[in-house]
DRENKEKE-345088 format. One record per residue: residue in one letter; z, y, x of N, C-alpha, C in turn. Coordinates in steps of 0.1 Angstrom, whole numbers, padded with zeros to 4 digits, always signed. Example, Ala and Ser with C-alpha at 12.3 -4.5 7.8 and 13.67 -1.06 7.14 Angstrom:
<atoms>
A+0078-0057+0132+0078-0045+0123+0078-0033+0132;S+0071-0022+0128+0071-0011+0137+0079+0000+0129;
</atoms>
This chain:
<atoms>
X+0644+0485+1937+0651+0490+1925+0642+0502+1919;X+0641+0502+1906+0633+0513+1900+0640+0526+1900;X+0633+0537+1898+0639+0550+1898+0647+0552+1886;X+0659+0558+1888+0668+0561+1876+0664+0574+1871;X+0661+0575+1858+0656+0587+1851+0665+0597+1846;X+0678+0595+1847+0688+0603+1841+0697+0609+1851;X+0702+0622+1848+0712+0628+1857+0722+0635+1849;X+0733+0639+1855+0744+0645+1848+0739+0658+1842;X+0742+0661+1829+0738+0673+1823+0726+0672+1814;X+0718+0661+1815+0706+0659+1807+0711+0657+1792;X+0702+0661+1783+0704+0659+1769+0696+0646+1765;X+0703+0637+1759+0697+0624+1756+0700+0621+1741;X+0692+0612+1735+0694+0607+1722+0697+0592+1723;X+0707+0587+1715+0710+0573+1715+0700+0566+1706;X+0693+0556+1710+0683+0549+1702+0687+0535+1698;X+0699+0530+1701+0704+0517+1697+0719+0517+1696;X+0724+0509+1688+0739+0508+1686+0745+0516+1675;X+0758+0517+1674+0765+0523+1664+0762+0538+1663;X+0760+0545+1675+0758+0559+1675+0743+0563+1675;X+0735+0554+1670+0720+0557+1669+0717+0570+1663;X+0708+0578+1669+0704+0591+1664+0712+0603+1669;X+0723+0600+1676+0732+0610+1682+0725+0617+1694;X+0725+0630+1694+0721+0637+1706+0732+0643+1713;X+0734+0641+1726+0745+0646+1734+0741+0647+1749;X+0751+0652+1757+0748+0653+1771+0754+0642+1779;X+0748+0639+1791+0752+0629+1799+0764+0634+1808;X+0775+0627+1808+0787+0631+1816+0786+0624+1830;X+0781+0612+1831+0781+0605+1844+0770+0595+1843;X+0765+0592+1855+0755+0581+1856+0759+0571+1866;X+0755+0558+1864+0758+0547+1873+0745+0540+1875;X+0737+0545+1885+0723+0539+1887+0724+0524+1891;X+0734+0520+1899+0734+0506+1904+0737+0497+1892;X+0744+0501+1882+0747+0493+1870+0737+0496+1859;X+0729+0506+1861+0719+0510+1850+0726+0514+1838;X+0736+0522+1839+0744+0527+1827+0746+0542+1828;X+0749+0548+1817+0752+0563+1816+0764+0564+1807;X+0772+0575+1809+0783+0578+1800+0778+0591+1792;X+0778+0590+1779+0773+0601+1771+0785+0607+1763;X+0785+0620+1762+0796+0627+1756+0798+0624+1741;X+0809+0619+1737+0812+0616+1723+0806+0604+1718;X+0801+0595+1726+0794+0583+1721+0801+0571+1727;X+0802+0560+1719+0808+0547+1723+0823+0550+1727;X+0830+0555+1718+0844+0558+1720+0853+0546+1719;X+0862+0544+1728+0871+0532+1728+0885+0537+1730;X+0895+0531+1723+0909+0534+1725+0914+0527+1737;X+0920+0534+1746+0926+0527+1758+0941+0530+1758;X+0948+0519+1762+0963+0520+1763+0966+0526+1776;X+0976+0535+1776+0981+0542+1789+0995+0539+1791;X+0999+0534+1803+1013+0532+1806+1020+0545+1808;X+1033+0545+1806+1041+0557+1808+1041+0560+1823;X+1039+0573+1827+1040+0578+1841+1048+0590+1841;X+1049+0596+1853+1057+0608+1855+1051+0620+1846;X+1038+0621+1846+1032+0632+1838+1032+0629+1823;X+1030+0616+1820+1030+0612+1806+1041+0602+1803;X+1053+0608+1799+1065+0600+1798+1064+0589+1787;X+1057+0592+1776+1056+0582+1765+1045+0572+1766;X+1035+0574+1774+1024+0565+1774+1016+0567+1761;X+1010+0556+1756+1003+0557+1743+0988+0553+1744;X+0980+0559+1736+0966+0556+1736+0958+0569+1738;X+0946+0567+1744+0937+0578+1746+0923+0573+1742;X+0915+0582+1737+0901+0579+1733+0892+0582+1746;X+0884+0572+1749+0876+0574+1762+0861+0569+1759;X+0852+0577+1765+0838+0573+1764+0835+0562+1773;X+0828+0552+1768+0825+0540+1776+0810+0540+1780;X+0806+0533+1791+0792+0533+1795+0782+0527+1785;X+0770+0532+1785+0760+0527+1776+0748+0523+1785;X+0741+0512+1783+0730+0508+1791+0719+0519+1790;X+0712+0522+1801+0702+0532+1801+0690+0529+1792;X+0688+0517+1789+0677+0514+1780+0680+0518+1766;X+0692+0521+1762+0696+0525+1749+0696+0540+1747;X+0692+0548+1757+0691+0562+1755+0677+0567+1759;X+0674+0578+1753+0661+0585+1755+0663+0599+1758;X+0657+0604+1769+0658+0618+1773+0651+0627+1763;X+0658+0638+1759+0653+0648+1749+0650+0661+1756;X+0639+0667+1754+0636+0680+1760+0644+0690+1753;X+0651+0698+1761+0660+0709+1755+0653+0721+1750;
</atoms>
């Protein structure tokens, strides 16, 4: 397996997809899946069931993983 070049807290630029050109920080890395989660990019609405803490349930916006080939590390 090749070396994974990203770590939590790195500043990256999205180079492909709807969020192309966006610069943000990495929130999480998944080296086995070759994916990263970038702050504020690839937002999806997820349904949440009602629980004790959240009586009404509803929807929440959540960042989804992006393939590591679609991001480029930016020097801070």
